[in-house]
Steps between C-alpha positions, in 0.01 A plus 500: 500500500644851520869517577744756625674507158248727330727797425536564129431736218833676550532857387143516369354429846735749664395766248132432570561524874668838469254648252192409703609701805538868424571595863839325505814703423731395221683189628869533559600135450588391147233287326534126549335197343329403826263728695625344823852626426361851458303468823809400693702782348234750609491353852878517526477868402226566758247565222218304656222682316647402164550139614141487622374632164673226303376227733144635502499508121642149484214365713258629234679321214453127427620239573369496856715379786602585855854631437417868433287510816775337705750756370250776576459376857878490546521855366240618751696334780808700396286812461342459846146462365389181675125526435559532125747213524242274662249586227759408238557166674126432500504560124801268465307227683203548268745450215628163625779603740545242774579545867863420419509817289309729739557387862815697582388812317165491679665471840731793426210713379271405790763603756567823308124568512503423875228240450630292787204262547501394135880477499479259795246282319699481178838458670365206698359349181840531334678350801265202497648422158857622564570511877840668465406764241688809628273746314193356670673487838608862466146611410350298784747639756436858388125448507501354850720787619267764356205320656699515827485121533844481652519131596394389151745749344787362708427139402473589131812716513696200629383294201588786265846530656565126446359502147717793385811523717655764271209746528606781734140617543410153627799508734404844634132417545564168672781648708269769639195278551695218664767716667757301303805724514699283257239539226456870565874569509528340159251754365554811713770533765354821646162344569667186629670695778162626618358148518800384700430772753126418499443870437171442324383861511823617337472220246142599423599863447784391272253295295263797476791708372545253213126477430451143632176587677360148541824366650519812717151434633598146597820620667335782694224265609770273637662798672177560690487135601865459604628846595388781720293668231528876468264751346733506201447127448122531510513808274692334222319169534177689445645673195643173367165323529326770296707403195392133491147631567423398858333828596328411828812344650707792372268748670512312830881509503510871412255580779714297742801707392316827574416362844859398575644829374223762510747788453664351190362651177600213269236241603232770493608604151501143369163436666369805317634360174324172575167677558536691173558173313189354661298813413435570868546871449373636832726264695794586272454872552482465879813285517699720262406816691645331807817399310542860385453625855774263619742599223412831331832493309405181313348582157349153446183544713444841343511356148259221595259740669503711184404191300213433742378859463510468121305174514237671715482791253635746758728673252516820705701309763744323268749785473518534878627145539724500195664821619543338841683214330738730313554715809599185690763408238583811294821353354368152421445465125289187550243697700475774236469230234222331697311830528540567126384150410202540736378797297586363157327167557183696578549749214511791746752713313367849572614505862824691555627228731533250215726739309701570812529128575624411152749786486629422849543132410704591192704748703582253778546194277597617149641156411192311616287361216183537710548876526517542122212259441282710731609818321408349164169374638416848631580661163290234324194558720532871434516448124866604474592216267850598386613574855349167609702310238821670608450406865387145421800443273722608790323252728551221246866592457542462877296177517450319167272243667249759624178371348279787613729753333457322165123490549483872575731564204251312282221727624708807422572373149129438446450864590733584212308259273810280465307175524774269375758603758229523765410134444868404517523677837185327626637162391829571676311589818312170477824310437627645827188385685314831522127473431302793644 
């Protein structure tokens, strides 16, 4: 019977692991007698690529056992790579890992991967064995919320709240779903005040601001049921339902918003975004033209129309709409950055507007890492390698966690035939979660 205590071979195994993976930079942690110690040191340093290399090599070296795969799955959870994590758990199971070893990791990875139906199945299986397991209750509550099964989410959230009274996320979720002000006040006094006032639209907007889209959808749905719903409520409910992937319901609410407030550009703009996501290009263009007509000073519809024109191959019309965007907001660095990125992502670097956009972004926002990244990217696409490195180094100095800057730096170094440092830059980009 294979066991979890299959780590061995000390320094020899660690040396084999490092020598078999040429793409990994020289490890910073000091050598240890246990590969797992080295893995943890790399993870603590944010060197996920190096940790992955050691674990991958360990899985190829007898004796067999589930532990390296379990560690690999945990690494991928930290690294936000849920699909790879689930594959590692499958390998752990093939190597004698039991449900006791894999259940919680699988639930975390399934929710990260937004595989809500499978998360519901496996959470219920776990709860059949351990009815008060807070990890399973959390996964089940989240899954029901993202499936917009509000009654089931409320019931499960109550169980989660009882099972883990110290968990502030459980308190917040149950407090919102059950309108339990005491629970919500324990977790978030600002949101609690909104529940007390039964201001569900304001509560929903506050949740959108913090990125809690599934809870926002529930709250805005309740606002429609219990308040005099405004166009704003329908607008943001539609937008919130797009995130948990309920497209038809989202569209219906956005259309209702345009009916309630036909002169408001926001619901038209978000409806246009919805149609783009659904690849309904003709409908998107019609709606966005109308949004632009209602608010010519808003650059957002112009940028989206330019993207539609590019997708249709109508490149002669792109500049018209991008210039309209910059004319609408001539002092907004974010707009100039968006225009520059539009061109660079499509490798259209001969147009004068891309140079103007990059230079204007740097001029308006000289301390913004995005401006310098775009400048480096432009130099790189034009073959100006040294200038690209200078700009990218400035971007990294301003934002050391900017994965794309490291990736572009790696490309520039390849252009100089500096393969060793290029690979180090690529690995650093991957450590930061950037995979083009």
